[in-house]
PyMOL commands that place a pseudoatom at each C-alpha (Angstrom):
pseudoatom trace, name=CA, resn=MET, resi=1, chain=A, elem=C, hetatm=0, pos=[94.878, 90.110, 84.804]
pseudoatom trace, name=CA, resn=THR, resi=2, chain=A, elem=C, hetatm=0, pos=[95.718, 87.207, 86.889]
pseudoatom trace, name=CA, resn=ILE, resi=3, chain=A, elem=C, hetatm=0, pos=[98.805, 86.081, 88.837]
pseudoatom trace, name=CA, resn=SER, resi=4, chain=A, elem=C, hetatm=0, pos=[99.791, 83.726, 86.148]
pseudoatom trace, name=CA, resn=ASP, resi=5, chain=A, elem=C, hetatm=0, pos=[99.022, 86.470, 83.419]
pseudoatom trace, name=CA, resn=LEU, resi=6, chain=A, elem=C, hetatm=0, pos=[101.592, 89.046, 84.368]
pseudoatom trace, name=CA, resn=SER, resi=7, chain=A, elem=C, hetatm=0, pos=[103.404, 88.743, 81.091]
pseudoatom trace, name=CA, resn=ARG, resi=8, chain=A, elem=C, hetatm=0, pos=[100.904, 91.001, 79.513]
pseudoatom trace, name=CA, resn=ALA, resi=9, chain=A, elem=C, hetatm=0, pos=[100.545, 93.458, 82.295]
pseudoatom trace, name=CA, resn=ALA, resi=10, chain=A, elem=C, hetatm=0, pos=[100.748, 97.151, 81.616]
pseudoatom trace, name=CA, resn=TRP, resi=11, chain=A, elem=C, hetatm=0, pos=[103.354, 98.314, 84.000]
pseudoatom trace, name=CA, resn=ARG, resi=12, chain=A, elem=C, hetatm=0, pos=[103.489, 101.922, 85.108]
pseudoatom trace, name=CA, resn=LYS, resi=13, chain=A, elem=C, hetatm=0, pos=[106.205, 103.991, 86.827]
pseudoatom trace, name=CA, resn=SER, resi=14, chain=A, elem=C, hetatm=0, pos=[105.630, 106.994, 88.979]
pseudoatom trace, name=CA, resn=SER, resi=15, chain=A, elem=C, hetatm=0, pos=[106.107, 110.288, 87.255]
pseudoatom trace, name=CA, resn=HIS, resi=16, chain=A, elem=C, hetatm=0, pos=[107.928, 111.462, 90.341]
pseudoatom trace, name=CA, resn=SER, resi=17, chain=A, elem=C, hetatm=0, pos=[110.651, 108.883, 89.827]
pseudoatom trace, name=CA, resn=GLY, resi=18, chain=A, elem=C, hetatm=0, pos=[114.216, 110.057, 89.243]
pseudoatom trace, name=CA, resn=ALA, resi=19, chain=A, elem=C, hetatm=0, pos=[116.432, 109.532, 86.465]
pseudoatom trace, name=CA, resn=ASN, resi=20, chain=A, elem=C, hetatm=0, pos=[118.457, 106.993, 88.497]
pseudoatom trace, name=CA, resn=GLY, resi=21, chain=A, elem=C, hetatm=0, pos=[115.832, 104.444, 88.260]
pseudoatom trace, name=CA, resn=ASP, resi=22, chain=A, elem=C, hetatm=0, pos=[115.273, 103.911, 91.903]
pseudoatom trace, name=CA, resn=CYS, resi=23, chain=A, elem=C, hetatm=0, pos=[111.643, 103.249, 91.658]
pseudoatom trace, name=CA, resn=VAL, resi=24, chain=A, elem=C, hetatm=0, pos=[109.005, 100.585, 91.454]
pseudoatom trace, name=CA, resn=GLU, resi=25, chain=A, elem=C, hetatm=0, pos=[106.570, 99.841, 88.723]
pseudoatom trace, name=CA, resn=VAL, resi=26, chain=A, elem=C, hetatm=0, pos=[102.921, 98.858, 89.162]
pseudoatom trace, name=CA, resn=ALA, resi=27, chain=A, elem=C, hetatm=0, pos=[100.409, 96.802, 87.283]
pseudoatom trace, name=CA, resn=ALA, resi=28, chain=A, elem=C, hetatm=0, pos=[96.697, 96.759, 88.349]
pseudoatom trace, name=CA, resn=SER, resi=29, chain=A, elem=C, hetatm=0, pos=[93.487, 95.024, 87.513]
pseudoatom trace, name=CA, resn=PRO, resi=30, chain=A, elem=C, hetatm=0, pos=[90.229, 94.744, 89.377]
pseudoatom trace, name=CA, resn=ASN, resi=31, chain=A, elem=C, hetatm=0, pos=[91.712, 91.520, 90.856]
pseudoatom trace, name=CA, resn=ILE, resi=32, chain=A, elem=C, hetatm=0, pos=[95.358, 92.145, 91.788]
pseudoatom trace, name=CA, resn=VAL, resi=33, chain=A, elem=C, hetatm=0, pos=[97.929, 94.769, 92.163]
pseudoatom trace, name=CA, resn=ALA, resi=34, chain=A, elem=C, hetatm=0, pos=[101.407, 93.736, 91.196]
pseudoatom trace, name=CA, resn=VAL, resi=35, chain=A, elem=C, hetatm=0, pos=[104.639, 95.523, 92.101]
pseudoatom trace, name=CA, resn=ARG, resi=36, chain=A, elem=C, hetatm=0, pos=[108.260, 95.243, 90.819]
pseudoatom trace, name=CA, resn=ASP, resi=37, chain=A, elem=C, hetatm=0, pos=[111.621, 96.951, 90.933]
pseudoatom trace, name=CA, resn=SER, resi=38, chain=A, elem=C, hetatm=0, pos=[111.876, 99.093, 87.791]
pseudoatom trace, name=CA, resn=LYS, resi=39, chain=A, elem=C, hetatm=0, pos=[115.620, 98.341, 87.611]
pseudoatom trace, name=CA, resn=ARG, resi=40, chain=A, elem=C, hetatm=0, pos=[114.793, 94.522, 87.658]
pseudoatom trace, name=CA, resn=PRO, resi=41, chain=A, elem=C, hetatm=0, pos=[111.794, 94.116, 85.505]
pseudoatom trace, name=CA, resn=ASP, resi=42, chain=A, elem=C, hetatm=0, pos=[112.462, 90.205, 85.261]
pseudoatom trace, name=CA, resn=GLY, resi=43, chain=A, elem=C, hetatm=0, pos=[112.982, 89.985, 88.917]
pseudoatom trace, name=CA, resn=ALA, resi=44, chain=A, elem=C, hetatm=0, pos=[110.642, 89.247, 91.748]
pseudoatom trace, name=CA, resn=ILE, resi=45, chain=A, elem=C, hetatm=0, pos=[106.971, 90.514, 91.514]
pseudoatom trace, name=CA, resn=LEU, resi=46, chain=A, elem=C, hetatm=0, pos=[105.007, 91.188, 94.701]
pseudoatom trace, name=CA, resn=VAL, resi=47, chain=A, elem=C, hetatm=0, pos=[101.186, 90.712, 94.244]
pseudoatom trace, name=CA, resn=PHE, resi=48, chain=A, elem=C, hetatm=0, pos=[98.589, 92.152, 96.620]
pseudoatom trace, name=CA, resn=SER, resi=49, chain=A, elem=C, hetatm=0, pos=[94.693, 92.404, 96.601]
pseudoatom trace, name=CA, resn=PRO, resi=50, chain=A, elem=C, hetatm=0, pos=[93.319, 95.802, 95.769]
pseudoatom trace, name=CA, resn=ALA, resi=51, chain=A, elem=C, hetatm=0, pos=[91.791, 95.821, 99.285]
pseudoatom trace, name=CA, resn=ALA, resi=52, chain=A, elem=C, hetatm=0, pos=[95.321, 95.375, 100.911]
pseudoatom trace, name=CA, resn=VAL, resi=53, chain=A, elem=C, hetatm=0, pos=[96.781, 98.361, 98.773]
pseudoatom trace, name=CA, resn=GLY, resi=54, chain=A, elem=C, hetatm=0, pos=[93.786, 100.549, 99.606]
pseudoatom trace, name=CA, resn=ASN, resi=55, chain=A, elem=C, hetatm=0, pos=[94.345, 99.771, 103.433]
pseudoatom trace, name=CA, resn=LEU, resi=56, chain=A, elem=C, hetatm=0, pos=[98.020, 100.528, 103.049]
pseudoatom trace, name=CA, resn=CYS, resi=57, chain=A, elem=C, hetatm=0, pos=[97.338, 103.947, 101.257]
pseudoatom trace, name=CA, resn=ARG, resi=58, chain=A, elem=C, hetatm=0, pos=[94.865, 104.797, 104.012]
pseudoatom trace, name=CA, resn=ARG, resi=59, chain=A, elem=C, hetatm=0, pos=[97.005, 103.969, 106.791]
pseudoatom trace, name=CA, resn=SER, resi=60, chain=A, elem=C, hetatm=0, pos=[100.017, 105.825, 105.071]
pseudoatom trace, name=CA, resn=GLU, resi=61, chain=A, elem=C, hetatm=0, pos=[97.901, 108.907, 104.697]
pseudoatom trace, name=CA, resn=ALA, resi=62, chain=A, elem=C, hetatm=0, pos=[96.819, 108.807, 108.165]
pseudoatom trace, name=CA, resn=GLY, resi=63, chain=A, elem=C, hetatm=0, pos=[100.317, 108.265, 109.439]
pseudoatom trace, name=CA, resn=ALA, resi=64, chain=A, elem=C, hetatm=0, pos=[101.519, 111.323, 107.340]
pseudoatom trace, name=CA, resn=GLN, resi=65, chain=A, elem=C, hetatm=0, pos=[98.820, 113.337, 108.953]
pseudoatom trace, name=CA, resn=HIS, resi=66, chain=A, elem=C, hetatm=0, pos=[99.863, 112.109, 112.382]
pseudoatom trace, name=CA, resn=LEU, resi=67, chain=A, elem=C, hetatm=0, pos=[103.454, 112.873, 111.756]
pseudoatom trace, name=CA, resn=ALA, resi=68, chain=A, elem=C, hetatm=0, pos=[102.632, 116.555, 110.497]
pseudoatom trace, name=CA, resn=THR, resi=69, chain=A, elem=C, hetatm=0, pos=[100.447, 117.080, 113.650]
pseudoatom trace, name=CA, resn=PHE, resi=70, chain=A, elem=C, hetatm=0, pos=[103.472, 115.761, 115.948]
pseudoatom trace, name=CA, resn=SER, resi=71, chain=A, elem=C, hetatm=0, pos=[105.991, 117.873, 113.996]
pseudoatom trace, name=CA, resn=ALA, resi=72, chain=A, elem=C, hetatm=0, pos=[103.846, 120.987, 114.497]
pseudoatom trace, name=CA, resn=LYS, resi=73, chain=A, elem=C, hetatm=0, pos=[103.471, 120.405, 118.266]
pseudoatom trace, name=CA, resn=ALA, resi=74, chain=A, elem=C, hetatm=0, pos=[107.148, 119.625, 118.650]
pseudoatom trace, name=CA, resn=ALA, resi=75, chain=A, elem=C, hetatm=0, pos=[108.057, 122.825, 116.981]
pseudoatom trace, name=CA, resn=GLN, resi=76, chain=A, elem=C, hetatm=0, pos=[105.788, 124.628, 119.523]
pseudoatom trace, name=CA, resn=LEU, resi=77, chain=A, elem=C, hetatm=0, pos=[107.592, 122.794, 122.546]
pseudoatom trace, name=CA, resn=VAL, resi=78, chain=A, elem=C, hetatm=0, pos=[111.168, 123.393, 120.983]
pseudoatom trace, name=CA, resn=PRO, resi=79, chain=A, elem=C, hetatm=0, pos=[111.328, 126.829, 119.169]
pseudoatom trace, name=CA, resn=ASN, resi=80, chain=A, elem=C, hetatm=0, pos=[114.854, 126.541, 118.309]
pseudoatom trace, name=CA, resn=PRO, resi=81, chain=A, elem=C, hetatm=0, pos=[115.597, 122.623, 117.638]
pseudoatom trace, name=CA, resn=ALA, resi=82, chain=A, elem=C, hetatm=0, pos=[119.120, 123.529, 116.220]
pseudoatom trace, name=CA, resn=SER, resi=83, chain=A, elem=C, hetatm=0, pos=[120.684, 123.043, 119.444]
pseudoatom trace, name=CA, resn=TYR, resi=84, chain=A, elem=C, hetatm=0, pos=[119.576, 122.122, 122.898]
pseudoatom trace, name=CA, resn=SER, resi=85, chain=A, elem=C, hetatm=0, pos=[121.316, 121.685, 126.314]
pseudoatom trace, name=CA, resn=HIS, resi=86, chain=A, elem=C, hetatm=0, pos=[121.812, 118.258, 127.506]
pseudoatom trace, name=CA, resn=PRO, resi=87, chain=A, elem=C, hetatm=0, pos=[121.335, 117.835, 131.410]
pseudoatom trace, name=CA, resn=GLY, resi=88, chain=A, elem=C, hetatm=0, pos=[125.109, 117.620, 131.719]
pseudoatom trace, name=CA, resn=GLY, resi=89, chain=A, elem=C, hetatm=0, pos=[125.367, 121.188, 130.155]
pseudoatom trace, name=CA, resn=GLU, resi=90, chain=A, elem=C, hetatm=0, pos=[126.980, 120.533, 127.038]
pseudoatom trace, name=CA, resn=LYS, resi=91, chain=A, elem=C, hetatm=0, pos=[125.194, 121.552, 123.667]
pseudoatom trace, name=CA, resn=ARG, resi=92, chain=A, elem=C, hetatm=0, pos=[124.144, 118.810, 121.322]
pseudoatom trace, name=CA, resn=SER, resi=93, chain=A, elem=C, hetatm=0, pos=[122.990, 118.704, 117.813]
pseudoatom trace, name=CA, resn=PRO, resi=94, chain=A, elem=C, hetatm=0, pos=[119.898, 116.710, 117.303]
pseudoatom trace, name=CA, resn=GLN, resi=95, chain=A, elem=C, hetatm=0, pos=[120.918, 115.820, 113.886]
pseudoatom trace, name=CA, resn=GLU, resi=96, chain=A, elem=C, hetatm=0, pos=[124.199, 114.318, 115.078]
pseudoatom trace, name=CA, resn=GLY, resi=97, chain=A, elem=C, hetatm=0, pos=[123.666, 113.595, 118.636]
pseudoatom trace, name=CA, resn=VAL, resi=98, chain=A, elem=C, hetatm=0, pos=[127.214, 114.483, 119.338]
pseudoatom trace, name=CA, resn=ALA, resi=99, chain=A, elem=C, hetatm=0, pos=[128.450, 116.846, 122.184]
pseudoatom trace, name=CA, resn=SER, resi=100, chain=A, elem=C, hetatm=0, pos=[130.005, 120.114, 120.930]
pseudoatom trace, name=CA, resn=THR, resi=101, chain=A, elem=C, hetatm=0, pos=[132.073, 122.698, 122.837]
for i in range(1, 101): cmd.bond("trace and resi %d" % i, "trace and resi %d" % (i + 1))
show_as sticks, trace
zoom trace
């Protein structure tokens, strides 16, 4: 498959995509990896080299591992993150960032 030959591409959608169609579809060959919006199959197509996609996947996996390690360390530092005291003394919700009484 080449960039000019995407009309014959075999597009695949993730088995994890929901019924609402908010997903991307991928078509791959040894030369390119093409990505498009599943709701707009006639719309724009992004084309990448397999090496670029492999690099993205490796970096994403490394980032996910880093985030998991960071989250575990943060949980040790803040055993009850549901609320914390602001230096001014009022309680704040980390989710909302709003002072409560």
